[in-house]
PAZAPA-4460 file (N, C-alpha, C; in steps of 0.05 Angstrom, whole numbers, plus 32768, in hexadecimal, padded with zeros to 4 digits):
% residues 80
    n_x    n_y    n_z   ca_x   ca_y   ca_z    c_x    c_y    c_z   seq   type   mol
   7DE3   834F   80F2   7DF6   833B   80FA   7DFF   832C   80E0     1      X     A
   7E19   8328   80DE   7E23   831B   80C6   7E19   82FE   80C5     2      X     A
   7E16   82F4   80AC   7E0C   82D9   80A8   7E1D   82C4   80B5     3      X     A
   7E37   82C7   80B5   7E49   82B3   80C1   7E46   82B2   80DF     4      X     A
   7E41   82C9   80EC   7E3D   82CA   8108   7E22   82BD   810F     5      X     A
   7E0E   82C1   80FF   7DF4   82B4   8104   7DF7   8296   8102     6      X     A
   7E06   828D   80EE   7E0A   8270   80EA   7E19   8264   8101     7      X     A
   7E2E   8271   810A   7E3D   8266   8121   7E2D   8266   813A     8      X     A
   7E1D   827B   813F   7E0C   827C   8156   7DF8   8265   8156     9      X     A
   7DEC   8261   813F   7DD8   824B   813C   7DE6   8230   8141    10      X     A
   7DFD   822B   8134   7E0B   8212   8137   7E14   820C   8154    11      X     A
   7E1A   8221   8163   7E23   821D   817E   7E0C   8219   8192    12      X     A
   7DF4   821E   818A   7DDD   821C   819D   7DCA   8205   8196    13      X     A
   7DCC   81F9   817F   7DB9   81E4   8179   7DC1   81CB   8188    14      X     A
   7DAD   81BA   818C   7DB2   81A1   819A   7DB1   818B   8185    15      X     A
   7DC7   817D   8182   7DC8   8168   816E   7DB9   814F   8177    16      X     A
   7DAE   8140   8164   7D9F   8128   816A   7DA5   8114   8154    17      X     A
   7DAF   80FE   815B   7DB4   80E8   8148   7DA0   80D2   814D    18      X     A
   7D92   80CB   8138   7D7E   80B5   813A   7D8D   809B   8138    19      X     A
   7D96   8091   814F   7DA7   8079   814F   7D98   8061   8144    20      X     A
   7D7E   805F   8148   7D6E   8049   813D   7D6D   8049   811F    21      X     A
   7D74   805F   8112   7D73   8060   80F5   7D8E   8059   80E8    22      X     A
   7DA3   8054   80F8   7DBD   804D   80ED   7DBE   802F   80E9    23      X     A
   7DC6   8027   80D0   7DC6   800B   80CA   7DDC   8004   80B6    24      X     A
   7DE8   7FED   80B9   7DFB   7FE1   80A5   7DFC   7FC3   80AB    25      X     A
   7E03   7FB4   8097   7E07   7F97   809B   7E1D   7F8E   8089    26      X     A
   7E21   7F74   8087   7E38   7F69   8078   7E31   7F62   805C    27      X     A
   7E1A   7F6A   8052   7E12   7F64   8036   7E20   7F78   8023    28      X     A
   7E20   7F72   8009   7E2E   7F83   7FF6   7E20   7F9E   7FF2    29      X     A
   7E09   7FA1   7FFE   7DFB   7FBB   7FFE   7E0A   7FCF   800F    30      X     A
   7E15   7FC5   8025   7E22   7FD7   8039   7E40   7FD3   803B    31      X     A
   7E4B   7FBD   8032   7E67   7FB7   8034   7E71   7FAD   8019    32      X     A
   7E85   7FBC   800D   7E90   7FB5   7FF3   7EAE   7FB4   7FF6    33      X     A
   7EBB   7F9E   7FEF   7EB0   7F84   7FE8   7EA4   7F77   8000    34      X     A
   7E90   7F66   7FFC   7E82   7F5A   8013   7E93   7F45   8022    35      X     A
   7EA7   7F3B   8015   7EBA   7F29   8023   7ED6   7F32   801E    36      X     A
   7EDF   7F48   802B   7EF9   7F53   8026   7F10   7F41   8030    37      X     A
   7F26   7F42   8022   7F3E   7F34   802A   7F4D   7F45   803E    38      X     A
   7F5E   7F39   804D   7F6E   7F47   8061   7F7E   7F5E   8054    39      X     A
   7F7B   7F76   805E   7F89   7F8D   8053   7F7C   7F9B   803C    40      X     A
   7F66   7F90   8032   7F58   7F9C   801B   7F47   7FB3   8024    41      X     A
   7F47   7FC9   8014   7F36   7FE0   801B   7F19   7FD9   8016    42      X     A
   7F08   7FE4   8027   7EEB   7FDF   8025   7EDC   7FF9   8024    43      X     A
   7EC4   7FF8   801B   7EB1   800E   801C   7E9A   8004   802F    44      X     A
   7E95   8013   8044   7E80   800D   8057   7E6B   8022   8054    45      X     A
   7E53   801A   804F   7E3C   802D   804D   7E2B   802A   8066    46      X     A
   7E21   8041   806F   7E0F   8042   8086   7DF5   804E   807D    47      X     A
   7DDF   8043   8085   7DC5   804F   8081   7DBE   805F   8099    48      X     A
   7DB5   8078   8095   7DAD   808A   80AB   7D93   8098   80A3    49      X     A
   7D88   80A5   80B7   7D70   80B5   80B1   7D79   80CD   80A0    50      X     A
   7D68   80D6   808F   7D6E   80EC   807C   7D76   8105   808C    51      X     A
   7D8D   8111   8083   7D97   812A   808F   7D9C   8128   80AD    52      X     A
   7DA3   8110   80B7   7DA7   810C   80D4   7DC5   8109   80DB    53      X     A
   7DD6   8103   80C8   7DF2   80FF   80CD   7E03   8110   80BB    54      X     A
   7E17   811D   80C6   7E29   812D   80B5   7E45   8122   80B3    55      X     A
   7E4B   810D   80C2   7E65   8100   80C1   7E64   80E6   80CF    56      X     A
   7E79   80D6   80CA   7E7A   80BB   80D6   7E96   80B6   80E1    57      X     A
   7E97   80AA   80F8   7EB0   80A1   8104   7EAF   8083   8106    58      X     A
   7EC3   8076   80FC   7EC5   8059   80FF   7ED9   8052   8115    59      X     A
   7ED1   8043   8128   7EE3   803C   813E   7EE5   801E   8140    60      X     A
   7EFD   8014   813F   7F01   7FF7   8143   7F1C   7FF3   8151    61      X     A
   7F1F   7FDB   815D   7F37   7FD4   816B   7F42   7FBB   815D    62      X     A
   7F5C   7FBC   8157   7F6A   7FA6   814A   7F83   7F9F   815A    63      X     A
   7F86   7F87   8162   7F9D   7F7E   8172   7FA1   7F90   818B    64      X     A
   7F8B   7F98   8197   7F8C   7FA8   81AF   7F93   7FC5   81AB    65      X     A
   7F96   7FCE   8192   7F9D   7FEA   818C   7F84   7FF8   8180    66      X     A
   7F80   8011   818A   7F6A   8021   8180   7F70   802A   8164    67      X     A
   7F5E   8024   8151   7F62   802A   8135   7F4C   803D   812B    68      X     A
   7F45   8051   813B   7F2F   8063   8134   7F35   8071   811A    69      X     A
   7F21   8072   8108   7F24   8080   80EF   7F0D   8094   80ED    70      X     A
   7F12   80AA   80E0   7EFD   80BE   80DC   7EFE   80C6   80BF    71      X     A
   7EE7   80C5   80B2   7EE6   80CE   8096   7EC8   80D3   808F    72      X     A
   7EC4   80E9   8083   7EA9   80EF   8079   7EAB   80F2   805B    73      X     A
   7E9E   80E0   804D   7E9D   80E1   8030   7E81   80DA   8028    74      X     A
   7E71   80EE   8024   7E54   80E9   801F   7E4D   80EE   8002    75      X     A
   7E4D   80D8   7FF2   7E43   80DB   7FD6   7E25   80DE   7FD7    76      X     A
   7E1A   80E2   7FBF   7DFD   80E4   7FBE   7DF0   80CB   7FC8    77      X     A
   7DDA   80CC   7FD6   7DCD   80B5   7FE1   7DC4   80A2   7FCB    78      X     A
   7DC5   8088   7FD0   7DBB   8074   7FBD   7D9C   8074   7FBF    79      X     A
   7D90   8071   7FA9   7D72   8070   7FA8   7D69   8056   7F9D    80      X     A
***
């Protein structure tokens, strides 16, 4: 069996599990930069998760009654 077929078969049959209790962020400068953003300013939001437990992040928020869901995965090397 070709390697790609094996990989696809594995990916379609595994059961994903996210350790929700291991997800953490707060408003300190460790997780939010800048820690006091001005209106319209771009921010960096960091989330702490269990090792190898998350492959992407979706940010969902509502502003003025409108859904402003954003999706982006940008995983630099973990901070130590």
